[in-house]
N, C-alpha and C positions, 0 to 999 in steps of 0.2 A: 503494499500500499504506500501511498504518498505520505512522506514525512518530512517536516521543515523544522529545524532547531535553531533558535535564534542565540546570540550571544553578544557580548560588547557593550552593553548598556552600563549605565553608572551615573554618578553625580559629578557635575563640572560647573566651574563659574562661567558666567556670560564671556563669550568671545573664545571659549574654548573649543576643543574638537573631540570627536568620538567616531570610532569605525564599527558599525554593526556587521555581523556575519550571520548567515543563514546556510547551514549545511542541508543540501536536498537530497533526498532518496525517492525512487520511485517515480521520477519525473524528470526529464532530460531538459536542461536550462538551454541547450542548444538546438533543440528542436525547432524547425521553421515556423511552428504554430506556437512556440512557447510565449507565454505573457505572464511575467512575474513582476511584483512589485513589493513596496512597503506601505503599510498603513499605519497611521497612528490614531489613538484615542487619548484625548486630553481630559482632565477632571472636568465634568460638567458641560463637555461640548460633544458636537456629534463626530462619528468616525470619518477620518480624513484620509484620502488617498495622497500619498505623498510623492512616489515616484514609480515609474514603470519601465520595463526593458523588454525588448522582443528578443527572438532567437538570434538575430544578426547582431545584438548589441545596441540597437538605436533606443535612445531613451527620452522620456519625457517627465516632466515636473509640475507639480502645483506652483502656482506664482510665488507664493509665500517662501519657498525655499530655492528658487532659481538663483543660481550663481553661489550657493552656499552648500548644497548638497550634490553629492554625486553617486548615482547607482552604477554598479557595474557587476560582472560576473566572470567566473573562472570556469571555462567549459570543462576542462580536464578534470578537476576536482568536484565539479557540479555544486559549487558555492556562490551564492548571491551576497553582494556587499552594499553597505550604504555609508559613505564617507560623509561626515557630518562636520562642517566647519562654521566659524563665527555663530555659534549656537546662542540662541536667545532664551530668556525665560519663557516665552510663548511656545517654544519647542518641547517643553516639558510634557511628556505623555508616556504611554506604553506603545511601543512600536512592535509591529507585526509583520513578518515574512509572509507572503501570500503567493500562491501559484494558481494558474489557469483562470484567465479572463479572456473577454473578448478583444481581438485585433480589430482596430478601426483604422482603414485606410493603410494596413500594413504595421501600424505602430500599436505600441502596448500603453495605452493611457489608464487603464486598470480601474482607476477610481477606488471605491471600496467594495466593489463585487468581485470576488474571487471564490473558487470551489474549495481550494485547500489554504489552511491556516496553520501557522506555528503558535507556539504558546506565548509569545510575547516577551519583550524585554524593556525594563524601565529605564527611561531617560529623564534625568532631573537636572535642570539648569538653574543656578542661583544667580541673583544680581549682585 
């Protein structure tokens, strides 16, 4: 079965960086139809799709993280990453790795709709 295991969360001060990792099994991140991403849930707020990546490695981001976050993957190791720079208190949330969403015009926008989900990892950014 599909399994996604996140790691790399923690507590940092504003302006700091973290790299989240997602070890994937039962799903090939290199598949032409692959659509994987990161979704976050902040306290008291709606679930928000942060970034998506297709099988070719093309990425898309929500406006609030553009220029600060980078989604990437290692096809050989079947691992998904999220590099988070210039972190802000508003980024505080539980971050989930997710797999299998709809490709739109060949790109993985993802949003918050995926078939498979990881357990989540907490990211806390203090001012």
